[in-house]
C-alpha positions as CSV (number, residue, x, y, z in Angstrom):
1,X,155.2,86.4,42.3
2,X,155.9,84.5,45.5
3,X,158.6,81.9,45.4
4,X,157.7,78.7,47.3
5,X,160.2,76.0,48.3
6,X,158.9,72.6,49.2
7,X,161.0,70.0,50.9
8,X,159.7,66.5,50.0
9,X,158.2,65.2,46.7
10,X,155.8,62.7,48.2
11,X,152.0,62.8,48.2
12,X,151.7,66.0,50.4
13,X,154.6,67.7,48.7
14,X,153.3,67.1,45.2
15,X,149.8,68.3,46.2
16,X,151.3,71.4,47.8
17,X,153.3,72.1,44.6
18,X,150.2,71.8,42.4
19,X,148.2,74.0,44.8
20,X,150.9,76.7,45.1
21,X,151.6,76.8,41.4
22,X,147.9,77.0,40.6
23,X,147.7,80.0,42.9
24,X,150.4,81.7,40.9
25,X,153.6,81.0,42.8
26,X,157.0,80.0,41.4
27,X,157.5,76.6,43.0
28,X,160.6,74.4,43.5
29,X,160.3,70.9,45.0
30,X,163.5,69.5,46.6
31,X,163.4,65.7,46.7
32,X,166.3,63.5,47.8
33,X,165.1,60.4,45.9
34,X,165.7,60.1,42.1
35,X,161.9,60.2,41.5
36,X,158.9,61.9,43.1
37,X,156.1,59.9,44.8
38,X,158.2,56.9,45.6
39,X,156.2,56.0,48.7
40,X,153.0,56.8,47.0
41,X,153.7,54.2,44.4
42,X,153.5,51.3,46.9
43,X,150.3,52.5,48.8
44,X,147.4,50.2,48.7
45,X,149.6,47.4,47.4
46,X,150.4,49.5,44.4
47,X,146.8,50.4,43.7
48,X,146.7,53.6,45.7
49,X,143.7,53.9,48.1
50,X,143.3,57.6,47.4
51,X,140.7,58.4,50.1
52,X,137.5,57.0,51.7
53,X,133.9,57.9,51.5
54,X,133.5,57.6,55.2
55,X,135.2,60.6,56.7
56,X,134.5,60.0,60.4
57,X,136.7,62.2,62.6
58,X,137.8,59.2,64.6
59,X,139.9,58.0,61.6
60,X,142.4,60.8,62.2
61,X,144.4,60.7,65.4
62,X,146.7,63.3,67.0
63,X,147.7,65.1,70.1
64,X,145.4,68.1,69.5
65,X,141.7,67.1,69.3
66,X,139.9,68.5,66.3
67,X,143.0,69.7,64.4
68,X,142.6,67.3,61.5
69,X,138.9,68.1,61.3
70,X,139.6,71.8,60.9
71,X,142.0,71.0,58.0
72,X,139.6,68.6,56.3
73,X,136.7,71.1,56.7
74,X,138.7,73.4,54.5
75,X,139.7,70.8,51.9
76,X,138.1,67.5,52.2
77,X,137.3,64.3,50.4
78,X,134.9,65.9,47.8
79,X,137.4,68.6,47.1
80,X,140.1,65.9,46.6
81,X,137.9,64.0,44.2
82,X,137.1,67.1,42.2
83,X,140.8,68.0,41.9
84,X,141.9,64.5,40.8
85,X,139.0,64.4,38.3
86,X,140.4,67.6,36.8
87,X,143.8,65.9,36.7
88,X,142.3,62.9,34.8
89,X,142.0,60.4,37.6
90,X,138.6,58.6,37.5
91,X,137.9,56.6,40.7
92,X,136.2,53.4,41.6
93,X,134.5,52.7,44.9
94,X,135.2,49.4,46.8
95,X,133.0,49.5,49.9
96,X,133.9,53.1,50.5
97,X,137.5,52.8,49.7
98,X,138.3,54.9,46.6
99,X,141.0,53.9,44.1
100,X,142.0,55.1,40.6
101,X,140.0,53.2,38.1
102,X,143.2,51.7,36.6
103,X,144.1,50.3,40.0
104,X,147.6,51.9,39.5
105,X,149.3,54.1,42.0
106,X,151.6,55.1,39.2
107,X,148.7,56.9,37.5
108,X,148.2,59.1,40.6
109,X,151.9,60.0,40.7
110,X,152.0,60.7,37.0
111,X,148.9,62.9,37.1
112,X,150.4,65.0,39.9
113,X,153.8,65.2,38.2
114,X,152.3,66.2,34.8
115,X,150.3,68.9,36.4
116,X,153.3,70.2,38.4
117,X,155.4,70.3,35.2
118,X,152.6,71.9,33.3
119,X,152.5,74.6,36.0
120,X,156.3,75.1,35.6
121,X,157.1,73.6,39.0
122,X,160.9,72.8,39.2
123,X,161.5,69.2,40.5
124,X,165.0,69.1,41.9
125,X,165.6,65.4,42.3
126,X,168.6,63.6,44.0
127,X,168.9,66.8,46.1
128,X,170.5,66.4,49.5
129,X,169.8,69.3,51.9
130,X,172.7,70.6,54.0
131,X,170.9,73.3,56.0
132,X,168.0,75.7,56.2
133,X,168.0,79.3,57.4
134,X,165.3,81.8,57.9
135,X,166.1,85.4,57.2
136,X,164.1,88.6,57.1
137,X,163.9,88.3,53.3
138,X,162.7,84.7,53.3
139,X,164.2,81.2,53.5
140,X,167.4,79.8,52.2
141,X,167.9,76.0,51.7
142,X,171.5,74.9,51.2
143,X,172.1,71.8,49.1
144,X,175.3,70.2,47.9
145,X,175.5,72.3,44.8
146,X,173.2,75.3,45.2
147,X,171.3,77.7,47.6
148,X,167.6,77.9,46.9
149,X,165.8,81.0,48.1
150,X,162.1,81.4,48.7
151,X,159.4,83.6,50.3
152,X,157.8,80.6,51.9
153,X,159.0,77.1,52.8
154,X,156.8,74.0,53.1
155,X,158.2,71.1,55.0
156,X,156.5,67.9,53.5
157,X,159.5,65.6,54.2
158,X,157.4,62.7,55.5
159,X,158.0,60.6,58.6
160,X,160.2,57.6,59.6
161,X,157.8,55.0,58.3
162,X,158.9,52.8,55.4
163,X,162.5,54.0,55.3
164,X,163.1,51.9,52.2
165,X,161.1,54.6,50.3
166,X,163.5,57.3,51.5
167,X,161.6,58.4,54.6
168,X,164.4,59.1,57.0
169,X,162.8,61.5,59.5
170,X,165.0,64.4,58.4
171,X,162.0,66.7,58.3
172,X,161.8,66.5,62.1
173,X,165.4,67.7,62.4
174,X,164.6,70.7,60.2
175,X,161.5,71.5,62.1
176,X,163.2,71.3,65.4
177,X,166.0,73.6,64.3
178,X,163.4,76.1,63.3
179,X,162.1,76.0,66.9
180,X,159.3,73.4,66.8
181,X,158.5,70.8,69.3
182,X,158.6,67.2,68.0
183,X,156.4,64.6,69.7
184,X,158.5,61.4,69.5
185,X,157.6,59.5,66.3
186,X,156.7,55.9,66.9
187,X,155.4,53.2,64.5
188,X,151.7,53.2,63.7
189,X,149.7,50.8,61.5
190,X,152.1,48.1,62.5
191,X,152.2,44.6,63.9
192,X,152.3,44.0,67.6
193,X,154.7,41.7,69.3
194,X,154.2,39.4,72.3
195,X,156.3,37.0,74.4
196,X,153.2,34.8,74.8
197,X,154.4,31.2,73.9
198,X,150.9,30.4,72.6
199,X,151.6,32.7,69.6
200,X,154.1,30.2,68.1
201,X,151.4,27.4,68.2
202,X,148.8,29.7,66.7
203,X,151.0,31.1,63.9
204,X,149.3,31.2,60.6
205,X,145.7,31.4,61.8
206,X,143.4,34.1,60.6
207,X,140.2,34.7,62.6
208,X,137.5,37.3,62.8
209,X,137.5,38.9,66.3
210,X,136.7,42.0,68.3
211,X,139.9,43.6,69.4
212,X,140.1,45.5,72.6
213,X,143.3,47.4,73.5
214,X,143.9,47.9,77.2
215,X,146.5,50.2,78.8
216,X,147.1,49.4,82.5
217,X,143.7,47.7,82.5
218,X,141.8,50.6,81.0
219,X,140.1,50.2,77.6
220,X,141.7,52.6,75.1
221,X,140.4,51.5,71.7
222,X,138.2,48.9,70.0
223,X,138.2,47.5,66.5
224,X,136.8,44.5,64.7
225,X,138.0,42.4,61.7
226,X,140.3,39.6,60.7
227,X,143.2,39.1,63.1
228,X,146.3,37.3,62.0
229,X,148.3,35.2,64.5
230,X,152.1,35.2,63.9
231,X,155.0,33.5,65.6
232,X,155.9,36.9,67.2
233,X,152.5,38.2,68.0
234,X,149.4,39.7,66.2
235,X,148.8,41.3,62.9
236,X,145.9,42.2,60.6
237,X,143.9,45.4,60.0
238,X,142.2,45.7,63.4
239,X,145.6,45.3,65.1
240,X,147.1,47.9,62.8
241,X,144.2,50.3,63.7
242,X,145.0,50.1,67.5
243,X,148.8,49.8,67.2
244,X,149.5,53.6,67.5
245,X,147.9,53.5,71.0
246,X,149.9,50.4,71.9
247,X,153.3,51.8,70.8
248,X,152.7,55.1,72.7
249,X,151.6,53.3,75.8
250,X,154.6,51.0,75.7
251,X,156.8,54.0,75.2
252,X,155.3,55.5,78.4
253,X,156.0,52.3,80.3
254,X,152.4,51.1,80.6
255,X,151.2,47.5,80.6
256,X,149.5,46.8,77.2
257,X,147.1,43.9,76.6
258,X,145.0,42.9,73.7
259,X,141.7,41.2,74.5
260,X,140.2,39.2,71.6
261,X,136.5,38.3,71.5
262,X,136.8,35.2,69.2
263,X,133.0,34.9,68.8
264,X,132.0,38.5,68.0
265,X,128.7,37.4,66.5
266,X,127.4,36.7,70.0
267,X,127.0,38.9,73.1
268,X,128.2,37.3,76.4
269,X,125.0,35.7,77.6
270,X,123.7,34.4,74.3
271,X,127.1,32.8,73.7
272,X,127.0,31.1,77.0
273,X,123.5,29.7,76.2
274,X,124.7,28.7,72.7
275,X,127.8,26.8,74.1
276,X,125.8,25.1,76.8
277,X,123.3,23.9,74.2
278,X,126.2,22.6,72.2
279,X,127.6,20.8,75.3
280,X,124.2,19.2,75.9
281,X,123.9,18.0,72.3
282,X,127.5,16.7,72.2
283,X,128.1,15.5,75.7
284,X,130.3,12.6,74.5
285,X,132.7,14.9,72.6
286,X,136.0,16.0,73.9
287,X,136.6,19.8,74.2
288,X,138.5,19.9,70.9
289,X,135.7,18.0,69.2
290,X,133.1,20.3,70.8
291,X,134.7,23.3,69.2
292,X,135.0,21.9,65.7
293,X,133.2,24.2,63.3
294,X,133.7,27.2,65.6
295,X,137.5,27.5,65.7
296,X,140.4,26.0,63.9
297,X,141.9,23.0,65.6
298,X,145.0,24.9,66.8
299,X,142.8,27.5,68.5
300,X,140.4,24.9,70.0
301,X,143.4,23.2,71.6
302,X,144.8,26.5,72.8
303,X,141.4,27.5,74.3
304,X,141.2,24.1,76.1
305,X,144.7,24.6,77.6
306,X,144.2,28.3,78.5
307,X,141.0,27.3,80.3
308,X,143.1,24.7,82.1
309,X,141.0,21.8,81.0
310,X,142.4,18.3,80.7
311,X,143.1,16.9,77.3
312,X,140.6,14.2,76.5
313,X,138.0,15.4,78.9
314,X,134.5,15.2,77.5
315,X,131.8,17.9,77.5
316,X,129.6,16.0,80.0
317,X,132.6,15.8,82.5
318,X,132.9,19.6,82.7
319,X,132.1,21.2,86.0
320,X,130.1,24.4,86.0
321,X,133.4,26.3,86.8
322,X,135.1,24.7,83.9
323,X,132.3,25.6,81.5
324,X,132.5,29.2,82.6
325,X,136.3,29.2,82.1
326,X,135.9,27.9,78.6
327,X,133.2,30.5,77.8
328,X,135.3,33.2,79.2
329,X,138.4,32.3,77.1
330,X,136.3,32.3,73.9
331,X,135.1,35.8,74.6
332,X,138.2,37.2,76.5
333,X,141.3,35.7,74.9
334,X,144.1,37.9,76.4
335,X,147.5,38.5,74.9
336,X,150.0,40.7,76.6
337,X,151.9,43.0,74.2
338,X,155.7,43.4,74.8
339,X,156.7,45.6,71.8
340,X,155.9,46.5,68.2
341,X,157.5,46.0,64.8
342,X,159.8,48.8,63.6
343,X,159.5,51.6,61.1
344,X,160.5,49.2,58.3
345,X,157.1,47.4,58.7
346,X,155.1,50.5,59.7
347,X,152.7,52.1,57.2
348,X,152.6,55.4,59.2
349,X,153.9,57.1,62.3
350,X,152.2,58.6,65.3
351,X,154.0,61.7,66.6
352,X,155.8,64.4,64.7
353,X,155.6,68.2,64.7
354,X,153.3,69.4,67.5
355,X,150.1,70.6,65.8
356,X,149.6,73.0,68.7
357,X,152.2,75.1,67.0
358,X,150.5,75.1,63.6
359,X,147.5,77.0,62.3
360,X,145.0,74.5,61.0
361,X,143.4,77.1,58.7
362,X,146.6,77.7,56.7
363,X,149.1,75.0,57.9
364,X,151.5,77.9,58.7
365,X,153.8,77.7,61.7
366,X,152.6,79.8,64.6
367,X,156.3,80.4,65.5
368,X,157.9,81.1,62.1
369,X,156.1,83.3,59.5
370,X,156.2,81.8,56.0
371,X,156.9,78.3,57.2
372,X,154.3,75.7,56.5
373,X,153.8,71.9,57.1
374,X,152.1,69.2,55.2
375,X,151.6,65.4,55.5
376,X,153.2,62.8,57.8
377,X,155.7,65.2,59.3
378,X,152.9,66.4,61.5
379,X,151.5,64.7,64.6
380,X,148.5,63.3,62.7
381,X,148.1,59.7,61.6
382,X,145.1,58.1,59.9
383,X,143.6,54.6,60.2
384,X,143.8,52.1,57.3
385,X,141.6,52.9,54.4
386,X,143.0,55.9,52.6
387,X,143.0,58.3,55.5
388,X,146.7,59.0,55.6
389,X,146.6,59.9,51.9
390,X,143.5,62.1,52.5
391,X,145.5,63.9,55.2
392,X,148.4,64.4,52.7
393,X,146.0,65.8,50.1
394,X,144.2,68.1,52.5
395,X,147.2,69.4,54.4
396,X,149.3,69.7,51.2
397,X,146.6,71.7,49.4
398,X,146.2,74.2,52.2
399,X,149.9,74.6,52.8
400,X,150.5,75.3,49.0
401,X,147.6,77.6,48.7
402,X,148.5,79.8,51.7
403,X,152.2,79.7,51.0
404,X,151.5,81.1,47.6
405,X,149.1,83.8,48.8
406,X,151.0,84.8,51.9
407,X,154.6,83.7,52.5
408,X,157.0,86.5,53.3
409,X,157.3,89.8,51.4
410,X,160.6,91.2,50.4
């Protein structure tokens, strides 16, 4: 029987362990926390958004186009649901977002742990790794008190995101020492920061908006949803969705700007007609009064000031140029982004092991035979909605299956 070593007992590591053990391997998971699945326990605010019914390829981002799709074509959302059903997890559907029926992430961790233990997987907890070596006969992993030997090694050590759960980026070090290129990990699914003084005045507001991310004036990504204004910048799901492109562009020294369409229910010309009708009907109103019912007071005042309109000016006093300026700001509210929050606030990372050096059919390294990768350690990150967990399940399952079947032979 093949001996498979797995570094990391998170979502992808546990899935890899179950997959390898079911395929007949003798499996050992090396986890530096005192429990497995620590990060998994806090996903979806403790409810664990397992996956998503909508498996559009655009929800998986990375440096090699199509890499994630090839992996998910081999083990996708339906395969994941089938496996978790076998493990006793019944799911509920919330607008395409799938959760365990109990709404407890702990149920998912327990189901994976019970299956792993049933399959005689050894869970070596509180295990600190001192070194990894690759020999003709297989792999050796040195820990404080033991040397573990295996025919195959799966690196499922996670990323740098949410370090409070034990994610320390150590997997990148192991991968690099084994000859792999690491694309610099940066925070993804994270809040964006701005030096724009208007943010302090708008702090606390939540508004539906179209979000357009621009890099050096070029549109990179679009999203729509509820944007949250904070004293330091912007937050909310649509901001999270575009943040990986913002962090990468800032790292590359590019100018990054977020443009917000604050009236997404209207296209440009219909909105102009709508606002002009509003002006005609309320000619006596000040600009702030004119915008009541459309925007919160703080935003109405901000739009007035950004359009450079005098406080107290009435709608009938607006020149055509001033009308156009107000319309423009409602549809093109621009915020320059200066930075992003750190790994402590990030739900995921962009960057990691270069997937050009990994076989998407097996998750095996193309440089080191018997070495496999799974989960966040790779340069793949998903959008909000269960996609990062689906990536963990898909990549973990394939890595475990092929490590058990292939690996190295003595």
